[in-house]
C-alpha positions, 0 to 999 in steps of 0.5 A: 626511735625515740626523739633526741636533741643536741641541746644539753644544759651544762653548768651554765647553759647550752652552747653550739655551733651556729647553723650546725646545732645552734639553730632556731629550732634548737633554741626553741627546744632550749627555751621550751625547757626553761619555760616548763621549769619556770611554770613549774617552779617559779612565780610566772607573773614575775616574768623572765629577762632576756639579754643578747650579745654581739655574736652573729644572730644573737638578737634574732635568737633572743626574739625566738626564745622570747616568743616561746616563753610568751606563748606559754604565758610567761611575761618577757622583758627583752633587752633593747640592745646589746647586754653584758651577762652581768647586767642581765643577772643584775636585772633578774635579781633587782626586778625579782624576775622568775629567771633570766636567759642570756644569748651568748657563747661567752669566750668561745670562737665566733662560730659558736652561740649559746643560751645561759640561764640565770636564776632568781638570785642573779647568778648561774643556775645551781646544778639542781636547777640546771638538771631540772631544766634539762629534764624538761627537754622535748616535753611539750609546753602548755600554751596560754589562752593568750600570749604574755606581753614581750616588753623591750627594756634597757637593762643597762642604766640600773646596772651601770648606776650600781657599778658607779656606786660600788667604786670610788670614781673620784679617787680613780680620777684623782690618781691621774692614771690612764687606762686601756680598755679592751672589750674584744668586740664583745658586750662590754663595749662602752660600759667601763669607757662610759663610766670613765668618760663621765667621771673624767678618767683618762682612757683609750678603748679598743676593739669596741666596734661590733664585729661578730667575726671577732677578727683574728681572735677568740674573745677570751682575755688570755694570750694569744688573743690579747697581744693587741692589748699589750701593744696598745697599753705601751703605745698609748702610755697607759698604766694598766690594760683592762680586758673583758671577754665576749659577754663581759663576765670574765676579766684579764689585764695587762700591766704598764709594761705590756706584761700579762696579769693573769686571773690568779694575780687579779684575784690576789690583788682584789682579795688583798685590797678587800681585806687590807683596806675594806675590812669586809667580812666573809670567807674566801673561796677558790677553785682547785686549779687557782693560785695558792697565793690566795691561801696565804693572803686569807691566812694572814687576815684570818679568813677561812679558805674554801677550796672547791671543784673547777667551775663558777657554779661552786662559787655560787653555791657557797655564796648562797650557803654562807657569807663569802667575801669573794670567790674566783676561778682560773679562767678569769671569773671573780665574784664579789657577793656584795655585788652579785653571786656572779662573775663580773668583768666590768666591776672587776676592771673598775675595782682594779683601777680603784685599788691602783688609785688607793695604793698609788701604784700601777698594776705592775707595782701592785703585783710586785708588792704581793709577790714580795710579801707572799712569795713569787708565784708563777703559773702555767697551763697547757691544753693537750688535744689528744686521743681519748685513749691517750687521755684515759691512759694518762689519768689511769697511770696518774691515779695509780701513783707517780713517784716524781716529775721533772726529777722532783719527788711527789710529796702528796696527791689530791683528787678534788677535781682532777689529780694534783701532785705536790712536788719537792722542788729543790729550787725552793730551798733558800728562797724566802716564802717560796711558792709550793710546786704543784701539778694538776692533770684534769681530763675534759669530760666532753672532748679528747682534751686534757688540761695540765696546770702548774704553779711554782716559784719560777717561770723556769720551774713551771716550764720544766714541770709542764714539759715533764707532765706532757711527756708523761701524758704522751707515754700512753700514745706509744704504750 
């Protein structure tokens, strides 16, 4: 029987359950594939940067990966301490390294860990790079006559200096706004808080202790995991809550009243500010499942809007191909190419504070202003954990064509990534600048899971369409 491995590189790397498939042996397998790729395609002498986060065993897994690369003759710059993913990506680009390895499982539950690969440009490996790395799995790695040096490096100072230079900290301080910072026990601990402390910006940081169990939550900046943030913002009388995920590349937020400000609204606020105040050049790019408010903002300022498949890799691809100002996805990943072709939750946290300071508005007031100008856009998502045959039945029936959902006629269908239905919503009649109503069904390719997304002109409308969509999907369970 041919040798097999559970290691499989997806769009951003490989993840597994600790002690089940995420083991020292399998980390060596992953590191060996990366070593072979670097030996074959990159400047070996430039070395590889390795970072690690707050998860169980991350440092020891990073050391194991470093040893594999060093034995292949590849110099290694190993993080001295806990490192956010964007800080590693920044180090790779600024050092002109041959690549980067990040030991993290991002926003996954505590029992998971993973290996992310970062390419020379300081962002996730393009699909062609990840496919190439995967082709080297289980292939022997040439051993150097003498192992290369493993040098411990602190990646934080240069990265933090870049963040401080990118935003207007004097304006943020002068605004008098107070911020709640929630790092969700993750790798962002102390970064934004430290920047604010040095700048004299009032803040409170929560969940900043190292606790690999992520007690009671997954380190993902969405409900229900940010209930503590909502409560703390109100209790501490803050003007906004800024949240980063486990490896600090994604962002979430809460307004001054404790209301969740989702990734769509964060993306919209940042885009509007960059176009209205900064006048930076470039096109805009967004994933298929993100708010169409982005389209309206881009149109107002005459910027080309690129819509692409779901996953930040598509944002990276476009940033490497053409001049892109900003790109974003539904799960909290927003990238600004002037900084990095990479998601960065800490930069985006600072930028939200910068927007508030410039506009003299709280986060809630900023969102309200956008809704007033571009129309009320409400959004919802349901993850349906269903049997594979039910999932496949729903997708097949959706592809065959559907005439209506929730009593709303289907106007058109798009299939860029999943199946999206645009609906004729009677509630939109008479509403100025009403948001389009759309429903997206997207099946997971790796598990019995179907994600259902909806955007419409009211929360009630979103709930109604999502309920109708779930009924449609579950028809396959009794068919």
